N, C-alpha and C positions, 0 to 999 in steps of 0.2 A: 078940721085938719088943715093945716097950713101948707100951701103949695100943691095940694092934690085936689083937683076938681073933676069929679066923675059925674056924668049924667046918671040918673037913677037906673036907667035900663042897661047901662054899661056895667054897673056894679052887680047886677043880678043875672047877667047873661052867663049861661053855663059854658064851660071851656069846650072847645071842639073835641070830639071823640078821636083821639090819636091811638090807634091800635097797632101802629107800625112796629112797636118793640114789645108787644105782648108776649110773643113766643120766647123772646130772649129773657124777659122778666120771669116767665113761668119756668123756663129751664134753670135759671138761677135759683128759684124757690125750690125746685126739685133737688138740686145739688146742696143747698143749705139744709134741707130736711134730711137728706141722706147722711150729711155730716153730723147732724144732731143725733140721728139714730146710732151712728158709729160711736159717738162720744158717750151716749147713754149706755150702750152695750159694754163699753169699757168700764163704766162706773158700776156695773152689776157685781163685779168682783168684790167691791167694797161695801155693798149695800146689805142692809138687814132684810129679813123676810118681807115686811111690809113695803119697804122702799123698793125691793125687787119687783113686787107685784105692780106697784105704781109705775115703775120705769117700763115694765113690759106692756102695760095697758097704754101708756103714753106713746110708746113706739108702735103699737098696733094702730092708734089714731094717726100717727105720722104716716104710716104705710098707706092708710086709707086716703090721706090728703094727697100723697104722691100720685095715687091712682087718679084722683080728681084733677090734679095739675096736668097729668098726661093726657086725660080726656080733653081738657081745655086746649092743650097744644095741638091735638088732632083737629079739633074744631077750628082753631085759628088757621091751621094749614089749609083746611078745606075752604075757609072763608077767603083766604088770600090768593087762592088759585082758581 
């Protein structure tokens, strides 16, 4: 590599754990997932029987993911205070 000279230990060093914006990222993930649920619910009107079931199952998994995100937000809030 021309112009880039890193010592081997600099290349392999992990990035510092920056958790300062985790809550914000998690809140964005919750909002994005809620938007996906809404869009999927709207598509139910045009879906066939099998598609309807798949959409409902996926939305159930999305709701479970939201619960996990919210638990992580609570953990982060406890960790930061």
